[in-house]
N, CA, C, O and the ligand as a Tripos MOL2 file, in Angstrom:
@<TRIPOS>MOLECULE
protein
  321   319    81     0     0
PROTEIN
NO_CHARGES

@<TRIPOS>ATOM
      1 N         129.4200   77.4620  121.2990 N.3       1 MET1
      2 CA        129.5860   78.7900  120.6970 C.3       1 MET1
      3 C         128.4750   79.7120  121.1600 C.2       1 MET1
      4 O         127.2960   79.3990  120.9940 O.2       1 MET1
      5 N         128.8330   80.8210  121.7260 N.am      2 GLY2
      6 CA        127.8280   81.7620  122.2020 C.3       2 GLY2
      7 C         127.1790   82.4920  121.0350 C.2       2 GLY2
      8 O         127.8130   82.7780  120.0190 O.2       2 GLY2
      9 N         125.9250   82.7780  121.2080 N.am      3 CYS3
     10 CA        125.2450   83.4930  120.1250 C.3       3 CYS3
     11 C         124.3150   84.5560  120.6730 C.2       3 CYS3
     12 O         123.3240   84.9260  120.0430 O.2       3 CYS3
     13 N         124.6590   85.0500  121.8840 N.am      4 GLN4
     14 CA        123.8290   86.0870  122.4890 C.3       4 GLN4
     15 C         123.8190   87.3270  121.6090 C.2       4 GLN4
     16 O         122.8360   88.0650  121.5410 O.2       4 GLN4
     17 N         124.9560   87.5330  120.9320 N.am      5 HIS5
     18 CA        125.0620   88.7600  120.1250 C.3       5 HIS5
     19 C         124.0990   88.7410  118.9410 C.2       5 HIS5
     20 O         123.8570   89.7740  118.3160 O.2       5 HIS5
     21 N         123.5580   87.5800  118.6380 N.am      6 LEU6
     22 CA        122.6340   87.4880  117.5130 C.3       6 LEU6
     23 C         121.2050   87.8080  117.9200 C.2       6 LEU6
     24 O         120.3350   88.0620  117.0870 O.2       6 LEU6
     25 N         120.9940   87.7870  119.2410 N.am      7 GLU7
     26 CA        119.6280   87.9110  119.7580 C.3       7 GLU7
     27 C         118.8660   89.1200  119.2140 C.2       7 GLU7
     28 O         117.6800   89.0230  118.8980 O.2       7 GLU7
     29 N         119.5500   90.2510  119.1080 N.am      8 GLU8
     30 CA        118.8300   91.4640  118.7030 C.3       8 GLU8
     31 C         118.7480   91.5930  117.1870 C.2       8 GLU8
     32 O         118.1590   92.5340  116.6540 O.2       8 GLU8
     33 N         119.3410   90.6400  116.5210 N.am      9 LEU9
     34 CA        119.4190   90.7930  115.0610 C.3       9 LEU9
     35 C         118.2610   90.1300  114.3350 C.2       9 LEU9
     36 O         118.0100   90.4110  113.1630 O.2       9 LEU9
     37 N         117.5650   89.2580  115.0270 N.am     10 TYR10
     38 CA        116.5340   88.4920  114.3260 C.3      10 TYR10
     39 C         115.4390   89.3790  113.7370 C.2      10 TYR10
     40 O         115.0470   89.2220  112.5810 O.2      10 TYR10
     41 N         114.9520   90.3160  114.5600 N.am     11 GLU11
     42 CA        113.8980   91.2030  114.0680 C.3      11 GLU11
     43 C         114.3840   91.9890  112.8610 C.2      11 GLU11
     44 O         113.6900   92.1140  111.8520 O.2      11 GLU11
     45 N         115.5940   92.5150  112.9940 N.am     12 LEU12
     46 CA        116.1660   93.2910  111.8860 C.3      12 LEU12
     47 C         116.2850   92.4200  110.6440 C.2      12 LEU12
     48 O         115.9830   92.8420  109.5280 O.2      12 LEU12
     49 N         116.7270   91.2100  110.8710 N.am     13 TRP13
     50 CA        116.9210   90.2830  109.7530 C.3      13 TRP13
     51 C         115.5900   90.0100  109.0540 C.2      13 TRP13
     52 O         115.4950   90.0390  107.8270 O.2      13 TRP13
     53 N         114.5690   89.7470  109.8650 N.am     14 LEU14
     54 CA        113.2560   89.4390  109.3010 C.3      14 LEU14
     55 C         112.6540   90.6350  108.5810 C.2      14 LEU14
     56 O         111.8800   90.4920  107.6340 O.2      14 LEU14
     57 N         113.0300   91.8190  109.0550 N.am     15 LEU15
     58 CA        112.5130   93.0230  108.4180 C.3      15 LEU15
     59 C         113.3630   93.4230  107.2120 C.2      15 LEU15
     60 O         113.0600   94.3850  106.5070 O.2      15 LEU15
     61 N         114.4310   92.6620  106.9970 N.am     16 GLY16
     62 CA        115.3080   92.9660  105.8680 C.3      16 GLY16
     63 C         116.1710   94.1790  106.1180 C.2      16 GLY16
     64 O         116.6590   94.8020  105.1740 O.2      16 GLY16
     65 N         116.3710   94.5310  107.4010 N.am     17 ALA17
     66 CA        117.1170   95.7280  107.7380 C.3      17 ALA17
     67 C         118.5510   95.3980  108.1490 C.2      17 ALA17
     68 O         119.3130   96.2830  108.5380 O.2      17 ALA17
     69 N         118.9010   94.1450  108.0600 N.am     18 LEU18
     70 CA        120.2390   93.7400  108.4730 C.3      18 LEU18
     71 C         121.1980   93.8390  107.2890 C.2      18 LEU18
     72 O         120.8120   93.6540  106.1350 O.2      18 LEU18
     73 N         122.4500   94.1330  107.6050 N.am     19 SER19
     74 CA        123.4480   94.2230  106.5430 C.3      19 SER19
     75 C         123.6260   92.8500  105.8930 C.2      19 SER19
     76 O         123.2700   91.8180  106.4620 O.2      19 SER19
     77 N         124.1770   92.8710  104.7070 N.am     20 GLU20
     78 CA        124.3490   91.6220  103.9750 C.3      20 GLU20
     79 C         125.2160   90.6500  104.7660 C.2      20 GLU20
     80 O         124.9170   89.4590  104.8550 O.2      20 GLU20
     81 N         126.2990   91.1810  105.3400 N.am     21 GLN21
     82 CA        127.2010   90.3390  106.1190 C.3      21 GLN21
     83 C         126.4790   89.7780  107.3320 C.2      21 GLN21
     84 O         126.6170   88.6020  107.6690 O.2      21 GLN21
     85 N         125.7140   90.6330  107.9750 N.am     22 GLY22
     86 CA        124.9960   90.2060  109.1740 C.3      22 GLY22
     87 C         124.0110   89.0970  108.8710 C.2      22 GLY22
     88 O         123.9200   88.1170  109.6110 O.2      22 GLY22
     89 N         123.2740   89.2510  107.7830 N.am     23 SER23
     90 CA        122.2780   88.2270  107.4620 C.3      23 SER23
     91 C         122.9580   86.9410  107.0170 C.2      23 SER23
     92 O         122.4340   85.8480  107.2330 O.2      23 SER23
     93 N         124.1250   87.0730  106.3970 N.am     24 LEU24
     94 CA        124.8820   85.8740  106.0220 C.3      24 LEU24
     95 C         125.3040   85.1100  107.2640 C.2      24 LEU24
     96 O         125.1520   83.8910  107.3450 O.2      24 LEU24
     97 N         125.8370   85.8470  108.2330 N.am     25 ASP25
     98 CA        126.2670   85.2300  109.4960 C.3      25 ASP25
     99 C         125.1020   84.5240  110.1710 C.2      25 ASP25
    100 O         125.2160   83.3980  110.6530 O.2      25 ASP25
    101 N         123.9840   85.2280  110.1860 N.am     26 LEU26
    102 CA        122.8130   84.7000  110.8670 C.3      26 LEU26
    103 C         122.3190   83.4310  110.1840 C.2      26 LEU26
    104 O         122.0110   82.4310  110.8320 O.2      26 LEU26
    105 N         122.2530   83.5010  108.8630 N.am     27 ARG27
    106 CA        121.7560   82.3380  108.1370 C.3      27 ARG27
    107 C         122.7070   81.1510  108.2900 C.2      27 ARG27
    108 O         122.2880   79.9980  108.3930 O.2      27 ARG27
    109 N         123.9830   81.4690  108.3000 N.am     28 ASP28
    110 CA        124.9870   80.4240  108.4910 C.3      28 ASP28
    111 C         124.7970   79.7540  109.8440 C.2      28 ASP28
    112 O         124.8560   78.5310  109.9720 O.2      28 ASP28
    113 N         124.5690   80.5930  110.8490 N.am     29 HIS29
    114 CA        124.3900   80.0870  112.2120 C.3      29 HIS29
    115 C         123.1240   79.2440  112.3100 C.2      29 HIS29
    116 O         123.1290   78.1700  112.9120 O.2      29 HIS29
    117 N         122.0510   79.7320  111.7210 N.am     30 LEU30
    118 CA        120.7940   78.9810  111.7480 C.3      30 LEU30
    119 C         120.9300   77.6850  110.9660 C.2      30 LEU30
    120 O         120.3100   76.6720  111.2900 O.2      30 LEU30
    121 N         121.7480   77.7400  109.9400 N.am     31 GLY31
    122 CA        121.9710   76.5530  109.1240 C.3      31 GLY31
    123 C         122.5940   75.4160  109.9170 C.2      31 GLY31
    124 O         122.4850   74.2450  109.5550 O.2      31 GLY31
    125 N         123.2510   75.7940  111.0080 N.am     32 ARG32
    126 CA        123.8560   74.7650  111.8610 C.3      32 ARG32
    127 C         122.8480   74.1940  112.8390 C.2      32 ARG32
    128 O         123.1690   73.3120  113.6350 O.2      32 ARG32
    129 N         121.6360   74.6980  112.7740 N.am     33 GLY33
    130 CA        120.5580   74.1350  113.5830 C.3      33 GLY33
    131 C         120.6470   74.4530  115.0530 C.2      33 GLY33
    132 O         120.2870   73.6210  115.8850 O.2      33 GLY33
    133 N         121.1160   75.6350  115.3960 N.am     34 CYS34
    134 CA        121.1510   76.0350  116.8040 C.3      34 CYS34
    135 C         119.7130   76.1400  117.3080 C.2      34 CYS34
    136 O         118.9680   77.0100  116.8560 O.2      34 CYS34
    137 N         119.3110   75.2740  118.2300 N.am     35 PRO35
    138 CA        117.9070   75.2470  118.6740 C.3      35 PRO35
    139 C         117.4850   76.5380  119.3520 C.2      35 PRO35
    140 O         116.3410   76.9770  119.2310 O.2      35 PRO35
    141 N         118.4220   77.1340  120.0640 N.am     36 GLN36
    142 CA        118.1150   78.3780  120.7690 C.3      36 GLN36
    143 C         117.7480   79.4730  119.7830 C.2      36 GLN36
    144 O         116.7860   80.2160  119.9750 O.2      36 GLN36
    145 N         118.5340   79.5500  118.7340 N.am     37 CYS37
    146 CA        118.3160   80.6110  117.7550 C.3      37 CYS37
    147 C         117.0890   80.3340  116.9080 C.2      37 CYS37
    148 O         116.3630   81.2570  116.5410 O.2      37 CYS37
    149 N         116.8570   79.0900  116.6000 N.am     38 LEU38
    150 CA        115.6720   78.7610  115.8170 C.3      38 LEU38
    151 C         114.4180   79.1560  116.5760 C.2      38 LEU38
    152 O         113.4560   79.6620  115.9980 O.2      38 LEU38
    153 N         114.4440   78.9160  117.8920 N.am     39 ALA39
    154 CA        113.2990   79.2880  118.7230 C.3      39 ALA39
    155 C         113.1420   80.8030  118.7470 C.2      39 ALA39
    156 O         112.0340   81.3320  118.6580 O.2      39 ALA39
    157 N         114.2830   81.4920  118.8710 N.am     40 ARG40
    158 CA        114.2370   82.9540  118.9420 C.3      40 ARG40
    159 C         113.7720   83.5580  117.6220 C.2      40 ARG40
    160 O         113.0510   84.5560  117.5970 O.2      40 ARG40
    161 N         114.1910   82.9460  116.5470 N.am     41 VAL41
    162 CA        113.7850   83.4570  115.2320 C.3      41 VAL41
    163 C         112.2850   83.3000  115.0640 C.2      41 VAL41
    164 O         111.6070   84.1720  114.5210 O.2      41 VAL41
    165 N         111.7770   82.1620  115.5450 N.am     42 ARG42
    166 CA        110.3410   81.9540  115.4310 C.3      42 ARG42
    167 C         109.5920   83.0130  116.2410 C.2      42 ARG42
    168 O         108.5640   83.5340  115.8110 O.2      42 ARG42
    169 N         110.1340   83.3180  117.4270 N.am     43 GLU43
    170 CA        109.5340   84.3470  118.2740 C.3      43 GLU43
    171 C         109.5650   85.7040  117.5820 C.2      43 GLU43
    172 O         108.5840   86.4470  117.5660 O.2      43 GLU43
    173 N         110.7290   85.9970  117.0100 N.am     44 ALA44
    174 CA        110.8980   87.2800  116.3290 C.3      44 ALA44
    175 C         109.9610   87.3740  115.1370 C.2      44 ALA44
    176 O         109.3900   88.4310  114.8670 O.2      44 ALA44
    177 N         109.8050   86.2690  114.4270 N.am     45 ALA45
    178 CA        108.9070   86.2600  113.2770 C.3      45 ALA45
    179 C         107.4880   86.5690  113.7110 C.2      45 ALA45
    180 O         106.7540   87.2780  113.0210 O.2      45 ALA45
    181 N         107.1100   86.0330  114.8540 N.am     46 GLU46
    182 CA        105.7750   86.2920  115.3850 C.3      46 GLU46
    183 C         105.6150   87.7740  115.7110 C.2      46 GLU46
    184 O         104.6010   88.3940  115.3910 O.2      46 GLU46
    185 N         106.6470   88.3240  116.3580 N.am     47 THR47
    186 CA        106.6080   89.7420  116.7220 C.3      47 THR47
    187 C         106.4610   90.6130  115.4880 C.2      47 THR47
    188 O         105.6320   91.5210  115.4370 O.2      47 THR47
    189 N         107.2820   90.3150  114.5040 N.am     48 VAL48
    190 CA        107.2490   91.1160  113.2740 C.3      48 VAL48
    191 C         105.8910   90.9920  112.6030 C.2      48 VAL48
    192 O         105.3260   91.9660  112.1070 O.2      48 VAL48
    193 N         105.3930   89.7870  112.6030 N.am     49 TYR49
    194 CA        104.0980   89.5270  111.9870 C.3      49 TYR49
    195 C         103.0050   90.3150  112.6970 C.2      49 TYR49
    196 O         102.1500   90.9300  112.0610 O.2      49 TYR49
    197 N         103.0480   90.2850  114.0270 N.am     50 LEU50
    198 CA        102.0400   90.9890  114.8100 C.3      50 LEU50
    199 C         102.1570   92.4960  114.6320 C.2      50 LEU50
    200 O         101.1550   93.2100  114.5770 O.2      50 LEU50
    201 N         103.3980   92.9670  114.5420 N.am     51 LEU51
    202 CA        103.6010   94.4020  114.3410 C.3      51 LEU51
    203 C         103.0180   94.8320  113.0120 C.2      51 LEU51
    204 O         102.4110   95.8960  112.8910 O.2      51 LEU51
    205 N         103.2160   93.9850  112.0200 N.am     52 GLY52
    206 CA        102.7140   94.3080  110.6940 C.3      52 GLY52
    207 C         101.2040   94.3240  110.6440 C.2      52 GLY52
    208 O         100.5980   95.0360  109.8430 O.2      52 GLY52
    209 N         100.6050   93.5290  111.5120 N.am     53 LEU53
    210 CA         99.1510   93.4300  111.4950 C.3      53 LEU53
    211 C          98.4940   94.2970  112.5530 C.2      53 LEU53
    212 O          97.2680   94.3490  112.6550 O.2      53 LEU53
    213 N          99.3230   94.9820  113.3440 N.am     54 ALA54
    214 CA         98.7620   95.7910  114.4220 C.3      54 ALA54
    215 C          97.6810   96.7140  113.8830 C.2      54 ALA54
    216 O          97.9010   97.4670  112.9340 O.2      54 ALA54
    217 N          96.5320   96.6440  114.4940 N.am     55 PRO55
    218 CA         95.4200   97.4590  113.9880 C.3      55 PRO55
    219 C          95.6850   98.9390  114.1950 C.2      55 PRO55
    220 O          95.9240   99.3900  115.3150 O.2      55 PRO55
    221 N          95.6420   99.6730  113.1260 N.am     56 LYS56
    222 CA         95.8300  101.1170  113.2330 C.3      56 LYS56
    223 C          94.4560  101.7550  113.1560 C.2      56 LYS56
    224 O          93.6590  101.4530  112.2680 O.2      56 LYS56
    225 N          94.2010  102.6290  114.0900 N.am     57 PRO57
    226 CA         92.8900  103.2880  114.0480 C.3      57 PRO57
    227 C          92.7760  104.1580  112.8020 C.2      57 PRO57
    228 O          93.3870  105.2220  112.7030 O.2      57 PRO57
    229 N          92.0030  103.6900  111.8860 N.am     58 VAL58
    230 CA         91.8250  104.4410  110.6420 C.3      58 VAL58
    231 C          90.4480  105.0760  110.6460 C.2      58 VAL58
    232 O          89.4230  104.3950  110.6550 O.2      58 VAL58
    233 N          90.4550  106.3820  110.6380 N.am     59 ARG59
    234 CA         89.1840  107.0840  110.6050 C.3      59 ARG59
    235 C          89.1710  107.9900  109.3860 C.2      59 ARG59
    236 O          89.8900  108.9880  109.3410 O.2      59 ARG59
    237 N          88.3840  107.6570  108.4310 N.am     60 PRO60
    238 CA         88.3470  108.5050  107.2440 C.3      60 PRO60
    239 C          87.8260  109.8850  107.5750 C.2      60 PRO60
    240 O          86.9140  110.0460  108.3850 O.2      60 PRO60
    241 N          88.4000  110.8470  106.9560 N.am     61 HIS61
    242 CA         87.9500  112.2200  107.1220 C.3      61 HIS61
    243 C          86.4740  112.3090  106.7120 C.2      61 HIS61
    244 O          86.0690  111.6990  105.7220 O.2      61 HIS61
    245 N          85.6830  113.0530  107.4600 N.am     62 PRO62
    246 CA         84.2410  113.1360  107.1660 C.3      62 PRO62
    247 C          83.9560  113.4990  105.7100 C.2      62 PRO62
    248 O          83.0190  112.9880  105.0970 O.2      62 PRO62
    249 N          84.7820  114.3880  105.1770 N.am     63 ARG63
    250 CA         84.5330  114.7980  103.7920 C.3      63 ARG63
    251 C          84.8190  113.6570  102.8260 C.2      63 ARG63
    252 O          84.1040  113.4480  101.8460 O.2      63 ARG63
    253 N          85.8980  112.9190  103.1360 N.am     64 VAL64
    254 CA         86.2460  111.7720  102.3050 C.3      64 VAL64
    255 C          85.1310  110.7450  102.3610 C.2      64 VAL64
    256 O          84.7620  110.1440  101.3510 O.2      64 VAL64
    257 N          84.6080  110.5580  103.5480 N.am     65 LYS65
    258 CA         83.5450  109.5840  103.7340 C.3      65 LYS65
    259 C          82.3070  110.0030  102.9410 C.2      65 LYS65
    260 O          81.6890  109.1850  102.2590 O.2      65 LYS65
    261 N          81.9580  111.2610  103.0350 N.am     66 ALA66
    262 CA         80.7870  111.7610  102.3200 C.3      66 ALA66
    263 C          80.9710  111.5850  100.8180 C.2      66 ALA66
    264 O          80.0430  111.2070  100.1030 O.2      66 ALA66
    265 N          82.1760  111.8630  100.3600 N.am     67 GLU67
    266 CA         82.4470  111.7400   98.9360 C.3      67 GLU67
    267 C          82.3400  110.2950   98.4870 C.2      67 GLU67
    268 O          81.8050  109.9870   97.4230 O.2      67 GLU67
    269 N          82.8650  109.4200   99.3300 N.am     68 LEU68
    270 CA         82.7930  107.9910   99.0350 C.3      68 LEU68
    271 C          81.3490  107.5420   98.9230 C.2      68 LEU68
    272 O          80.9690  106.8150   98.0050 O.2      68 LEU68
    273 N          80.5500  107.9970   99.8910 N.am     69 LEU69
    274 CA         79.1380  107.6120   99.9030 C.3      69 LEU69
    275 C          78.4280  108.1390   98.6550 C.2      69 LEU69
    276 O          77.5710  107.4690   98.0800 O.2      69 LEU69
    277 N          78.8040  109.3500   98.2520 N.am     70 ARG70
    278 CA         78.1920  109.9320   97.0640 C.3      70 ARG70
    279 C          78.5440  109.1060   95.8250 C.2      70 ARG70
    280 O          77.7080  108.8610   94.9550 O.2      70 ARG70
    281 N          79.8070  108.6870   95.7790 N.am     71 HIS71
    282 CA         80.2640  107.8650   94.6620 C.3      71 HIS71
    283 C          79.4700  106.5750   94.5990 C.2      71 HIS71
    284 O          79.0160  106.1380   93.5410 O.2      71 HIS71
    285 N          79.3220  105.9830   95.7720 N.am     72 ILE72
    286 CA         78.6450  104.6900   95.8290 C.3      72 ILE72
    287 C          77.1860  104.8400   95.4190 C.2      72 ILE72
    288 O          76.6780  104.0620   94.6120 O.2      72 ILE72
    289 N          76.5170  105.8420   95.9780 N.am     73 SER73
    290 CA         75.0860  105.9900   95.6870 C.3      73 SER73
    291 C          74.8870  106.3820   94.2260 C.2      73 SER73
    292 O          73.8650  106.0510   93.6250 O.2      73 SER73
    293 N          75.8600  107.0840   93.6570 N.am     74 ARG74
    294 CA         75.7290  107.4640   92.2540 C.3      74 ARG74
    295 C          75.8190  106.2360   91.3660 C.2      74 ARG74
    296 O          75.2060  106.1510   90.3010 O.2      74 ARG74
    297 N          76.6190  105.2780   91.8570 N.am     75 LYS75
    298 CA         76.8160  104.0730   91.0570 C.3      75 LYS75
    299 C          75.6400  103.1150   91.1580 C.2      75 LYS75
    300 O          75.2940  102.4120   90.2080 O.2      75 LYS75
    301 N          75.0330  103.1120   92.3540 N.am     76 THR76
    302 CA         73.9910  102.1050   92.5770 C.3      76 THR76
    303 C          72.6100  102.6100   92.1530 C.2      76 THR76
    304 O          71.7370  101.8090   91.8160 O.2      76 THR76
    305 N          72.4080  103.9140   92.1660 N.am     77 THR77
    306 CA         71.0800  104.4060   91.7510 C.3      77 THR77
    307 C          71.1400  104.8710   90.3040 C.2      77 THR77
    308 O          72.0320  105.6270   89.9200 O.2      77 THR77
    309 N          70.2020  104.4220   89.5230 N.am     78 PRO78
    310 CA         70.1460  104.8450   88.1250 C.3      78 PRO78
    311 C          69.9180  106.3480   88.0330 C.2      78 PRO78
    312 O          69.0690  106.9050   88.7290 O.2      78 PRO78
    313 N          70.6700  106.9800   87.1840 N.am     79 ASN79
    314 CA         70.6610  108.4330   87.1200 C.3      79 ASN79
    315 C          69.5540  108.9450   86.1820 C.2      79 ASN79
    316 O          69.8310  109.4150   85.0780 O.2      79 ASN79
    317 N          68.3130  108.8460   86.6360 N.am     80 ARG80
    318 CA         67.2330  109.3270   85.7820 C.3      80 ARG80
    319 C          66.2580  110.1960   86.5590 C.2      80 ARG80
    320 O          65.2820  110.6880   85.9930 O.2      80 ARG80
    321 ZN        122.5220   80.2260  118.2440 Zn       81 ZN81
@<TRIPOS>BOND
     1     1     2 1
     2     2     3 1
     3     3     4 2
     4     3     5 am
     5     5     6 1
     6     6     7 1
     7     7     8 2
     8     7     9 am
     9     9    10 1
    10    10    11 1
    11    11    12 2
    12    11    13 am
    13    13    14 1
    14    14    15 1
    15    15    16 2
    16    15    17 am
    17    17    18 1
    18    18    19 1
    19    19    20 2
    20    19    21 am
    21    21    22 1
    22    22    23 1
    23    23    24 2
    24    23    25 am
    25    25    26 1
    26    26    27 1
    27    27    28 2
    28    27    29 am
    29    29    30 1
    30    30    31 1
    31    31    32 2
    32    31    33 am
    33    33    34 1
    34    34    35 1
    35    35    36 2
    36    35    37 am
    37    37    38 1
    38    38    39 1
    39    39    40 2
    40    39    41 am
    41    41    42 1
    42    42    43 1
    43    43    44 2
    44    43    45 am
    45    45    46 1
    46    46    47 1
    47    47    48 2
    48    47    49 am
    49    49    50 1
    50    50    51 1
    51    51    52 2
    52    51    53 am
    53    53    54 1
    54    54    55 1
    55    55    56 2
    56    55    57 am
    57    57    58 1
    58    58    59 1
    59    59    60 2
    60    59    61 am
    61    61    62 1
    62    62    63 1
    63    63    64 2
    64    63    65 am
    65    65    66 1
    66    66    67 1
    67    67    68 2
    68    67    69 am
    69    69    70 1
    70    70    71 1
    71    71    72 2
    72    71    73 am
    73    73    74 1
    74    74    75 1
    75    75    76 2
    76    75    77 am
    77    77    78 1
    78    78    79 1
    79    79    80 2
    80    79    81 am
    81    81    82 1
    82    82    83 1
    83    83    84 2
    84    83    85 am
    85    85    86 1
    86    86    87 1
    87    87    88 2
    88    87    89 am
    89    89    90 1
    90    90    91 1
    91    91    92 2
    92    91    93 am
    93    93    94 1
    94    94    95 1
    95    95    96 2
    96    95    97 am
    97    97    98 1
    98    98    99 1
    99    99   100 2
   100    99   101 am
   101   101   102 1
   102   102   103 1
   103   103   104 2
   104   103   105 am
   105   105   106 1
   106   106   107 1
   107   107   108 2
   108   107   109 am
   109   109   110 1
   110   110   111 1
   111   111   112 2
   112   111   113 am
   113   113   114 1
   114   114   115 1
   115   115   116 2
   116   115   117 am
   117   117   118 1
   118   118   119 1
   119   119   120 2
   120   119   121 am
   121   121   122 1
   122   122   123 1
   123   123   124 2
   124   123   125 am
   125   125   126 1
   126   126   127 1
   127   127   128 2
   128   127   129 am
   129   129   130 1
   130   130   131 1
   131   131   132 2
   132   131   133 am
   133   133   134 1
   134   134   135 1
   135   135   136 2
   136   135   137 am
   137   137   138 1
   138   138   139 1
   139   139   140 2
   140   139   141 am
   141   141   142 1
   142   142   143 1
   143   143   144 2
   144   143   145 am
   145   145   146 1
   146   146   147 1
   147   147   148 2
   148   147   149 am
   149   149   150 1
   150   150   151 1
   151   151   152 2
   152   151   153 am
   153   153   154 1
   154   154   155 1
   155   155   156 2
   156   155   157 am
   157   157   158 1
   158   158   159 1
   159   159   160 2
   160   159   161 am
   161   161   162 1
   162   162   163 1
   163   163   164 2
   164   163   165 am
   165   165   166 1
   166   166   167 1
   167   167   168 2
   168   167   169 am
   169   169   170 1
   170   170   171 1
   171   171   172 2
   172   171   173 am
   173   173   174 1
   174   174   175 1
   175   175   176 2
   176   175   177 am
   177   177   178 1
   178   178   179 1
   179   179   180 2
   180   179   181 am
   181   181   182 1
   182   182   183 1
   183   183   184 2
   184   183   185 am
   185   185   186 1
   186   186   187 1
   187   187   188 2
   188   187   189 am
   189   189   190 1
   190   190   191 1
   191   191   192 2
   192   191   193 am
   193   193   194 1
   194   194   195 1
   195   195   196 2
   196   195   197 am
   197   197   198 1
   198   198   199 1
   199   199   200 2
   200   199   201 am
   201   201   202 1
   202   202   203 1
   203   203   204 2
   204   203   205 am
   205   205   206 1
   206   206   207 1
   207   207   208 2
   208   207   209 am
   209   209   210 1
   210   210   211 1
   211   211   212 2
   212   211   213 am
   213   213   214 1
   214   214   215 1
   215   215   216 2
   216   215   217 am
   217   217   218 1
   218   218   219 1
   219   219   220 2
   220   219   221 am
   221   221   222 1
   222   222   223 1
   223   223   224 2
   224   223   225 am
   225   225   226 1
   226   226   227 1
   227   227   228 2
   228   227   229 am
   229   229   230 1
   230   230   231 1
   231   231   232 2
   232   231   233 am
   233   233   234 1
   234   234   235 1
   235   235   236 2
   236   235   237 am
   237   237   238 1
   238   238   239 1
   239   239   240 2
   240   239   241 am
   241   241   242 1
   242   242   243 1
   243   243   244 2
   244   243   245 am
   245   245   246 1
   246   246   247 1
   247   247   248 2
   248   247   249 am
   249   249   250 1
   250   250   251 1
   251   251   252 2
   252   251   253 am
   253   253   254 1
   254   254   255 1
   255   255   256 2
   256   255   257 am
   257   257   258 1
   258   258   259 1
   259   259   260 2
   260   259   261 am
   261   261   262 1
   262   262   263 1
   263   263   264 2
   264   263   265 am
   265   265   266 1
   266   266   267 1
   267   267   268 2
   268   267   269 am
   269   269   270 1
   270   270   271 1
   271   271   272 2
   272   271   273 am
   273   273   274 1
   274   274   275 1
   275   275   276 2
   276   275   277 am
   277   277   278 1
   278   278   279 1
   279   279   280 2
   280   279   281 am
   281   281   282 1
   282   282   283 1
   283   283   284 2
   284   283   285 am
   285   285   286 1
   286   286   287 1
   287   287   288 2
   288   287   289 am
   289   289   290 1
   290   290   291 1
   291   291   292 2
   292   291   293 am
   293   293   294 1
   294   294   295 1
   295   295   296 2
   296   295   297 am
   297   297   298 1
   298   298   299 1
   299   299   300 2
   300   299   301 am
   301   301   302 1
   302   302   303 1
   303   303   304 2
   304   303   305 am
   305   305   306 1
   306   306   307 1
   307   307   308 2
   308   307   309 am
   309   309   310 1
   310   310   311 1
   311   311   312 2
   312   311   313 am
   313   313   314 1
   314   314   315 1
   315   315   316 2
   316   315   317 am
   317   317   318 1
   318   318   319 1
   319   319   320 2
@<TRIPOS>SUBSTRUCTURE
     1 MET1         2 RESIDUE 1 A MET
     2 GLY2         6 RESIDUE 1 A GLY
     3 CYS3        10 RESIDUE 1 A CYS
     4 GLN4        14 RESIDUE 1 A GLN
     5 HIS5        18 RESIDUE 1 A HIS
     6 LEU6        22 RESIDUE 1 A LEU
     7 GLU7        26 RESIDUE 1 A GLU
     8 GLU8        30 RESIDUE 1 A GLU
     9 LEU9        34 RESIDUE 1 A LEU
    10 TYR10       38 RESIDUE 1 A TYR
    11 GLU11       42 RESIDUE 1 A GLU
    12 LEU12       46 RESIDUE 1 A LEU
    13 TRP13       50 RESIDUE 1 A TRP
    14 LEU14       54 RESIDUE 1 A LEU
    15 LEU15       58 RESIDUE 1 A LEU
    16 GLY16       62 RESIDUE 1 A GLY
    17 ALA17       66 RESIDUE 1 A ALA
    18 LEU18       70 RESIDUE 1 A LEU
    19 SER19       74 RESIDUE 1 A SER
    20 GLU20       78 RESIDUE 1 A GLU
    21 GLN21       82 RESIDUE 1 A GLN
    22 GLY22       86 RESIDUE 1 A GLY
    23 SER23       90 RESIDUE 1 A SER
    24 LEU24       94 RESIDUE 1 A LEU
    25 ASP25       98 RESIDUE 1 A ASP
    26 LEU26      102 RESIDUE 1 A LEU
    27 ARG27      106 RESIDUE 1 A ARG
    28 ASP28      110 RESIDUE 1 A ASP
    29 HIS29      114 RESIDUE 1 A HIS
    30 LEU30      118 RESIDUE 1 A LEU
    31 GLY31      122 RESIDUE 1 A GLY
    32 ARG32      126 RESIDUE 1 A ARG
    33 GLY33      130 RESIDUE 1 A GLY
    34 CYS34      134 RESIDUE 1 A CYS
    35 PRO35      138 RESIDUE 1 A PRO
    36 GLN36      142 RESIDUE 1 A GLN
    37 CYS37      146 RESIDUE 1 A CYS
    38 LEU38      150 RESIDUE 1 A LEU
    39 ALA39      154 RESIDUE 1 A ALA
    40 ARG40      158 RESIDUE 1 A ARG
    41 VAL41      162 RESIDUE 1 A VAL
    42 ARG42      166 RESIDUE 1 A ARG
    43 GLU43      170 RESIDUE 1 A GLU
    44 ALA44      174 RESIDUE 1 A ALA
    45 ALA45      178 RESIDUE 1 A ALA
    46 GLU46      182 RESIDUE 1 A GLU
    47 THR47      186 RESIDUE 1 A THR
    48 VAL48      190 RESIDUE 1 A VAL
    49 TYR49      194 RESIDUE 1 A TYR
    50 LEU50      198 RESIDUE 1 A LEU
    51 LEU51      202 RESIDUE 1 A LEU
    52 GLY52      206 RESIDUE 1 A GLY
    53 LEU53      210 RESIDUE 1 A LEU
    54 ALA54      214 RESIDUE 1 A ALA
    55 PRO55      218 RESIDUE 1 A PRO
    56 LYS56      222 RESIDUE 1 A LYS
    57 PRO57      226 RESIDUE 1 A PRO
    58 VAL58      230 RESIDUE 1 A VAL
    59 ARG59      234 RESIDUE 1 A ARG
    60 PRO60      238 RESIDUE 1 A PRO
    61 HIS61      242 RESIDUE 1 A HIS
    62 PRO62      246 RESIDUE 1 A PRO
    63 ARG63      250 RESIDUE 1 A ARG
    64 VAL64      254 RESIDUE 1 A VAL
    65 LYS65      258 RESIDUE 1 A LYS
    66 ALA66      262 RESIDUE 1 A ALA
    67 GLU67      266 RESIDUE 1 A GLU
    68 LEU68      270 RESIDUE 1 A LEU
    69 LEU69      274 RESIDUE 1 A LEU
    70 ARG70      278 RESIDUE 1 A ARG
    71 HIS71      282 RESIDUE 1 A HIS
    72 ILE72      286 RESIDUE 1 A ILE
    73 SER73      290 RESIDUE 1 A SER
    74 ARG74      294 RESIDUE 1 A ARG
    75 LYS75      298 RESIDUE 1 A LYS
    76 THR76      302 RESIDUE 1 A THR
    77 THR77      306 RESIDUE 1 A THR
    78 PRO78      310 RESIDUE 1 A PRO
    79 ASN79      314 RESIDUE 1 A ASN
    80 ARG80      318 RESIDUE 1 A ARG
    81 ZN81       321 GROUP 0 **** ****
């Protein structure tokens, strides 16, 4: 049984973006232990995982940073 058509669905499935019918089909297929698909799902899971963890350059706005620092120093130094 060919399952090439499932290839692009794994990422969607893992992200929960697949239709109910689609995910049912996929799970049914995986339930049959198709080694090709199990390998692909593992690959897709890795991709999704890496995408989720992709480092985003976060640079706090200078004013936000200054405010944060003020908050911190106010908390750590006794106000006398
Ligand atoms: Zn398969």
